[in-house]
C-alpha positions, 0 to 999 in steps of 0.5 A: 184507964182513969177519967181525964180532965179536958177542962175544969169540970169537964172529963173524958170517961169511957174505955179503950178497946185495944184488941177489938178487930171487928165491928158489927161482925162486918167492919175491920178495926185494925187499930182497935177503938174507944168508947168515949163518954164525957162528964160535964159538971155544972153548979147545979146539975151534972150530965154524963154524955153517952156511956160505953159498949156493954163489954166495958161497963165496969170500966165506966162504973169505976170511973163514976165511983167518985161522982156522987150525982148524975142528973142527966145521961145524954144518949146521942145515939141508941146503938149499943157501943154508945148506950149499952151501959145506960141501964147500969148507970140509971141503976146507980143514979136513981134520979137521973133521966135519959136525954135523947131525941123523940126518935131516939126514945123508942129505939132505946126502949127497943134495945135496952131495959129503960122505963118510959118515965126515965126519959126526957126528949129534946127538940132540935136546938133545945137547951138544958141548963146545968147552972153555969153551963148550957147544953144545946142539942143539935139534931144530926140525923143519919150520922149515922142512924136517924135518931142521932144528935150532938151536944154543944156546950155553949160556954166552953165552945165544945161540940160533943159530936157522937159518931160525927168526926169519929175514928176507930182508934185505940190510943192513950192520946186524949187529943189528936197528936198525929193528924195523918194517922187520925185522918185515915182512921176518920176517913175509914169511919166516914166511908164505912158508915156515913158516905151513903148519906153524903147530902145529909151529912153535908147539911149537918156539917154546915149546921154544926160549923155555924158555931164557934168550935174550940174542941170537937169531942167524938164518941170514938177516937181522940178529941180534936184540939184543932177542929178545922183539921177534921172540918176541912177533911169532911168538907172535901169528903162530902163534896160532889167533886171526885178526884182523878182516881180509879178503884179497881177491885178484882178477883182472878181464878186462873190468872187471866183477869189478873193479867187484864187488871195489871195491863189496865192499871199500867195504862191508867198510870201512864195516863197520869191517873191514880189507881187503887188496886185491890185483890179481893181475896185478901182485901181489907174492905175498910181500905176499899171503902176509903178509896171509894170516897174520892174515886171518879171511876170504879172498874170491877175485874172479875172472871165469870162464874155461872154466867155472872161475876165471881162472888167476891166481885159481887160483894165489892159491887154490893159494897159500892152500891150500898155506900153510894160514892160520888163516882161518875164512871164505871166499867167491868173487865174480865175473862170467861170460858164459854158465855158471860153476862158479867157486864149486864149483871154488874150494871143491874147491881149498881142502881144507886150509882149515878154513873156512866158505864164505859165499854167493858172488856171481856175476853174468852180465855187468856187475853190476847193482843186484841184484848190488850188493845181494848184495855188501852182504849178503856184507859183512854176513855177513862182519862178522856172522861176525867179530863172532860169533867175537869179532873186534873191529872197527877202530873198537872197538879204538881208544882213547877220545880224547874229552876 
């Protein structure tokens, strides 16, 4: 991919990784990703904003072949998919200096062979002149590491936002053209790496939104030509208000827990509650993370294995605890053979969630009439808890279409 012009003197550079399917040996990438770098030319100096993943260094260097001078390499974030090609860029441009936050400098030196004298550190709100253009640096910690910052190009009203507002999406579109598609990719991105820092993300959102934003150019995914689209989405995601939704991650060894899950899900649907059901043996954990963004209730479905939850259920519980969603209620259902501490161990594994635990439903062997009745009571409890918190049912939210 060749460099592409965003505006006169401002170019997208970087690489599209069509075939990458896993990030950090953990996060699924069903749509690939991109590593976005941006070149800003001024009348006096030029700045390269971020680089690319080390696997794509040759792509970036070829794009820079026609660029005789780079004075600054802005490192918004120390992680390798952003900063991995900095040493090679510095080798080509001997006068270039790396611009980063005071916290970013030691992290970059830990990860990459960059000499101390090649750095310039900038404080929050500090500026750097390129002549006719001004870079303003905005510290945005925990988006998604503590050293992260964004750059605001004052004269052009462009925010280079790093991971903030990013989406793992391989596409030839320079700008967002299908908002529905980018919405899900950006929500997945937020859920997987930013949701644990929701209060801080909310402050950073307010901080960048104070400025006039004509374009938002993230480090992954296409550029936002209509910034309000992604700003509004983030305002919703970082709010304290969940929706009338329940997430049910489950695993079943011999069918008993699956019967319970299916009965409960039917009951919740009958009570106008939206449900996201996930069989953990085949689930894309990114989809599970997306569903946790809005859910008011999390119900774990698990058989008992050596007195505790099934290992796949433990993984889902750990994921929820690590991501710290804004859920308000939780419970557990499942089957056991002779003894179980599933409920107690689930509570113990969710210390980060400030939730009310609703009465669990655990049955010995196959569920019977009493167990199904208990599941109906749990569905009632969920619906009543949501109603008490002012969460509107799907039916109530629909417009009146009667004529």
